[in-house]
N, C-alpha and C positions, 0 to 999 in steps of 0.2 A: 389744451384739454384738461390738465390737472395741474395743481401745485404741490409743493411739499416733496419731501424725500421719505422713502420707506413706506410699508403697508400702513402703519399706524399713523402717519402724518398726512397721507394723501387725502384729498377731498374727493367727494363724489364728482365724477366727470361731467362736464359741461360742454356744449358745443357740438360740432359735427364729429362723428366717428368714421374718419376716411379710410382707415385701413384695417385689415383683419387684426392686427396687434392691438390697436386702439379698441376695438370691440371686445376682444378678449380681456383686456386690462379693465376696461369700463364695467363688465359683468362682474369680474372679480372684485374690484373696488366696491361696487354697489352692493355686493353680497357680503362685504366686510371680510373677505378671505384673503389669506397670504398666497403668494405663488407656491409655496409648499403645500398648502391646503388644496389648492386646485391640482397641483401635480399628483397629490395622493388620491384624490378623488377619480383621477384618470389613469391611475396605475402607472405614472410617469415620473419625471424627475424635475426639481424645481428649474434647473438650469435650462431645460427645454422651454419651459413655460415663460421664462425670462427672454429666450431668444425669440419666441413667437410674439410677445408683447412689444418688443423693440423692432419687429419686422426684420430682424437679422435671418431668421428662418421660418418655414412654413410648417404647420402640422401635416403629417402624412395622411392619406386618405382615411385610415382607420382612426387616427387621432383627430381629425376633423369631425368624422361622424359621431365620435364619442363626446367632442366638445358640444356639438350641435344637440345630441341628445340630453346631455347634462344641462345645457343652457335652454332647453325647451323651444328649440327653433330648428330650421332646416340648415344643412350645410351650405346651401346656396345663399340664404339670408345672411349667415355668418360671414362667408367669403365676399359677397358682393356689398353687404350692407342694405340691399333693397328688401323692405318689409322686415328688417332687423328691429326687435325690441327686447329690452332687458327684462327677463321675467323674475319672479320672486325665487329666492334661494330654495333648494330642495326641502330643507327642514321647516320652511315657512308653509309648506302645504299642509292642509288639514289631514290628518290620519285617524284611522279608527272608524268606528260604525255608528249608526243612529243609537242613542242612548235609550233604554227602556224608561218607563215611568219609575220603576223601582230604583233603578240607577240614579236618576235624577233626585228622587227623594233622599237616598243615601248621600248623594253629594250636598245636597242642601243642609243636611244635618251636621255635616263636617264644617259649613261656612259659619262665621260668627253671626250672631244675631245683632242686627244694628237697627236703630230707631229711624223712622222714616226721614229721609234726606241726609243721613249720616253717609260719609264716604270713607271706607278704609283703603288706603293705598299701600299696596304690597310691592316692594322693589325686589324683583327676582333675582337680582345680582347679589344684593347684601342679605337677602331674606328678611329685611326689616319691614314691619308694618306700623301704621299710625293712622289715626282719624284725622282727616284734613279738610279744610275748607274747599268748596268748588274751585275757587281761583287757584288754589295751590295744586290741586288735582290736575287741572288743566295745564298749569305751567310744568308739572312733572311729565305729562303726557308729551307736550311739545319737546322737552329736553330729551326724553327717552327716544322719541322718534328721530330727532337730529343725530342722536348718539347710536341709533339702530339696536337699541335693547328694549326689551319688554317690560312693562310695568302693568301690574293688574289692579283694577278698581272694583271694590265690591261696594254697592250702593244699597242702602236700606230703604225699603218700601213698607207701606202700611200692611201689606200682606205678610211681610216678613216678621212682624212683631210677634212676641209670645205674650201671652196674657196670664 
């Protein structure tokens, strides 16, 4: 299913997820979480998550229900694997409300003014930003996606020019 040791060396799971433990581990790794992070989200302890993932123990009814809710699936799908899909992590879900025209204008005033076709790349981890060529922006997006981290691109348009 996976290779490597430890949460940071493990690759995203591939292949069939035959057991409950494999499904729990697959979600956790796909989300980039440690066993401790998952345990904290459930109000549990890391050692229990480890037992579940190794199929040494099974979550209690309440824990299984909490896992299913956190994973945006049903307890049945999580237990049996039938209809099981890995969802996006909770923080990846959009939050907030529809923005007003005034809020959009305020946001636009904070963004840098770029010439048409210019691309400003913002690395949200290092907080660095730089103008980049399209090929470099695409390469940065591919790398960020593989590493599971966000990168922002601001692209200049003719409408964005100040005269």
